[in-house]
N, C-alpha and C positions, 0 to 999 in steps of 0.2 A: 448641504446635503448632496450626496451623489448616489448613483445607481450602479450596482455591480453588473447588472444585465440591462444596460440602458437601451439596447436595441429593441427590447420588448415594449418600450413606451409607445412606439408607433401603433401597437395593437390595442392600446387602452380605449381610444374612441371607437375603434372598429367593433370590439366585443360589446361595448356599452350600447352602441346603436343596434347591433344585432339582437341583443337581449330585449331592448325596448320594442323593436319591431316584431319580434316573435310573440311577445305577450299581447300586444295590440292586435296582431293578426289572428291570434287564437281567440281573442274576445270577439272579434268581428265574425269569425267563422261560426262560433257558437250562437251568436245572435241571429245570423242568417238561418241556421238550422232550426232554431226555435220559431222563427217567423214562418218557415216553410212547413213545419210539421206540428206546430202547437198553436193554441189559442191564448193570446196574451190575457184576455179577460178571464179565462178559466184559471190560468196560473196565478192571477192576482188574487183569487179567492183564498188561496192557501199559502202563497209565497209572495215576497216583495222583491222585485228586481232591484239590483244595486244600481247606484248612480254611475254615470260615466266617470266621475271623478275618482271613485274607488278603483276602477280598472286602470286609470291613468297612474294613480299612486302605486298600484302593483307593478306596472311597467317601469316606473321610475326606480322603485326599490330593486327590481331585477337588474336594471342597468347599473345601479350603484354596486350591487353585489359582484357583477361580472368585472366592472372596472377595478374594484378593490382587489379581487383575486389576481387580475393581471398585473396590478401594481405590486402585489406581494411577490409575484414571479420575477419582477424586475429588481427586487431586493434593494430597496432604498436604505442608505446608511447615513446616520446622523453623527456629526462630530460631537464627541461627548468627553470634553476635558482631555486628560492625558493619563497614561499608565506607565509605571516604572518596571522595566525588565532588566534582568541581569545578562550581560554579554561578556563572554570570555574572549581571550586573545589567542586561543589555540585552535588550529584547524587540523582535523584528523581525517585521513583516508584509510579505510580498512580494505586491504586487498586479500581476497579469500579464494583459495584453491577449491574449485568445484568439480575437479576431475573424478574419475571412478575410484581412484585410490582413497579418496576421502570418505568412501562408504565402509571402510574397514572398521570393525567393532572394537576399538581400543579403549573406549570409555564406558563400557557396559556397567550399568548401575550407578553412573555418576550424572546422568542427564535425565531431567524430568520429561514426562510425556508431552508437556506443552511446547517443547522445543523441537518436536518431530513434525515434519511436513506430512500432510495427508496426500501421499503420492504413490500408493501401492500400484504395482503392475497389474493391469486388468487381464483376466483370463480370456483368451480368444474363444469365440463361440463355436467355431467350426473346426476345431482341432481335437486331437485325442485328449482325454482328461489329464489335467496337470496336477501336480502336488499343490495343495493350497498354500498361497504365499503367507509368509509370517505377517502377523498384524502388528503394525507399528504403534498401536495404542497401548500395548502392555509395557510396564516399566522394565521388565527383563529383556525386552527387545529394543531398547534404546541404547544409544552410546556410540554411534559412529563419530568419526572425526568431525565431519561437517555438523552433526547435531550438537556437538560440544561447542562449536563456533556459534551456532544459532543461540544456544543457551547463554553463552557469554554476552552476546550482543543484545539479546532481548531482556535479560534479567540483570545486567550489570553495565555494559558499556554505554548504551544509549542514555540511561538515566545519569550515569556519572558525568557524561559530557554535556549535560544540559547547560545551555547558554553558550556553548562553543559549537563550531560547525563540524559536521560529520558527513563524509561521503563514503560510498561503498563501490568497490570494483570486484567483480567476480571474473575468474579466468579459468579456462581449460586450454584448448588449442589456441583460442583467441581471448583477448581481454574485453570485458563488457562493463559499461558504467551502469550499475544497478541504481545508484542514487548519487546525484551531484551534491556538492557541499551545501549544506543547509542546516537550519536549526529546528525544522518541523519534526517533532518527535513522532507524531502519528504517521507521517509519510515514511519516516525511516523504519518504523516498526513494520509497516506494510511491505516495504521493500525487502526486509529480512524475512518476513513470514512467507511472502509469495515468491520472492526472487531467488533467495539463496537455497537452491536445491541442487542435487547432483546433476551435472551436465547442463546447468542453466545457462552457461556461457557457451558460445559456439565453438565448434572444432573438437578434434580429438587430441589427447595428450595434455601437456602442461607447459604453456608458454609463459614462463615466469618473467622474461625480459619485457614482453609486451605489457604485462601487468604493471611493472615498475614504470615503464614509459607512460602508460595511460594515467597512472596515479600522479605522476609529475605534471602531466598536462592539466589534470583537474585542479591542482594547486595553482597553476598559472592562470586558469580561467576565473576562479572564484575566491582565491585566498588574498585578502587585502595585504598591502605592504605593511610590514611591521608585525604581522601575526607569526607566531610560532607554527611550524609545520611538522606534523608527526605522521609517518606512514607505519601502520601496524599491519604486518604481513602474517597471515595465517596460512601455514604451509606444512606439508609433511616432507618437503625436500625434493619432491619429484620435479624434474625439469628436463625438457627436450632441447634446451638451448645450449649453444656452445659456451663452455665455461669461461672463456676469455671475454665474450660479449656480456655474460651475466655479471662478471666482476667489474667490467667497465660501466655497466648500468648502475651498479651499487656505488662506485666511486663518484658517478655523476650526481647521485643524491647528496653525497657529502659536500661536493663542490657547490651545490645549490642550497646548502644549509637546511636540508630536509632530514630530520631525525628518523632513523629506521629502528623499529622494534620488531624483531623476528620472533614470532610465537610458533615454536616447533610443535607439531601435533603428531600423536601416535607413539609407538614404541620402537625401539631398535630391533627387537625381535619381529620378524615379518608376520603379518596377519592375513587371513583369508578375507575375501570380499564377498559378502552375501548378495546373491542376485536380487533378493527381495528389496534391497536398499537402493538399487539403481533407479534411474528415471523411468517413469511409466511409458514414455514414448521412445525409449532406447531400443532400437531394433536388435542390437547385439544381446541385450538382456532378455528380450522376448525369445530370441532363438535359443538361448541357453535354457530358459524356463520351459519352452516347448519340448525340449529334450529331457526334461526332468532333472536339470542340474540345479543344485542348491548354491554352489559357489562358482565364482567366475573362473572359467577355464580357457586356456589358449593352447591349441594343438593337443587337446586331451589332458593337459597338465593343469592342476589347480594353481591359479596365480596368487602369489603372496606379495604383500607390500610392507616395507618397513620405513621408518624415518631415516632420512639421510642427514645425520648429525653434522658430518664434516662439511657438506655443502652449505647448510644453513648457518653454521658458525662462521665459516669463511665469508659468507655474504654479509653477515652483521659486522665482521671485522673490517671488511673493505669499505663499508659505508660509515664506519665509526659509530655504529649503533649498538644495540643491546640484544642479546640472545636469551630466550626463555624456553625451557622445555616444559610445556604445559602438561601437568598431570591432574590438576584440579583447577576450578575457576579461581580459587583464592591465590593461585600463583601469579595472576595478572593484576598488577597494581598501576592504574593509570593516573592516580591522584598526584604522583610526584612529577608528572609531565604537565599538569595544568597550573596556570598562573592565577593571579587574582582576577576576579570578575568585577567589572565596572557596572554601575547602575546608570541606565540610559532612559530618558523620558521620551516616549513616542506618543503620537496623537491617539487618543482613545476613540473608539467608535461604538455605535450601538445600532444594530439592525432593527428595522421597523416592520419587517414582514409578519411577525406574530400578531401585531396590532391590526395590520391590514386584513389578516385572515379572520380575526375575530369580528372586525367591522363587516367583512363580506358575509360571514355567517349570520350576523344580526340582520343585515339587509335582506338576505335570502329568506330568513324566517318571517320577516315583516311582509315580504312580498306575497307570502301565502296567508298571512294573518289578516291583512287588510280587506280581503275579499274572498267570497265563495261564489259558486255559480248562482245560488239563490240563498236567501236567508229567510228563516221562519218569521212570519209576522207575529208580533206579540198579541195574545188574546186578552 
């Protein structure tokens, strides 16, 4: 048996002794008050004082309850046989563009509301009235490029890669590791739900080379030798990097045997970017909305963004990878990249804290049940 929070074991005797001392001190205080303000002979006519042993039993039960609760916080774990889990041999890093261009509404009507982050721009309190922001809870107001990526990852990608490792990189001006390679589905869902939002990566613009370099570093850190490596790039083609450096980074992936799957987002026809879909803490978006602007504008002109097909196709070709123009979630098929899963036996464990909580509750009830201040004498 071992403890997940073993440092709390030092407090077990401390809280037990404190509980014991508090109950006995309270008993002594009440007894002194009764002797000071009451007559024992008169009280004995209608009530029967409890024995000292009852109060000692109450103190012991209180000490046991405190000790059991502290042991529960220490989280004891018992080895319990073994369990069989499926492990894949493919490690996947999803690199996701989270720059402002990913807020364009190119997938309207194709994304469920569950894939929309709750991140509306708050209306300032001491400015002139603003136009009410669009509510992202309505189905007709969903469908940005990034919301489609969230939909794919939450409803398809994470479940499909069960047993294999998945990591997430978001990038704008800089690249940021949202989740390192791992198999914890709950943690990955949390990272997508809370981390993949517009401008969640630092910097302005779209640093695609930095995203490719960071993705490669994540493979180096956590991908075992012999595992297949797949980099899934979700991008609309926006890049502030020099083309030569970008293609050099793509060829480096090929040299390192990292497969590249380019998932192109958006349409070739440029789309406007709604201000309501930008980050809540984006000062640029706040300034536009404070001026009553509905769409992103630069120098008074509405900004439009379209998919750069040529750049993304060339990137996939240089890396010896695959290019997909994503129009619907069904366009992405990851099953052909996944190998056979192996069954691995790992030690099984069982946490004992629920039993300790029940024991603590029973002792707490008993500490009140064994005694009262006075008990009625039987007539």
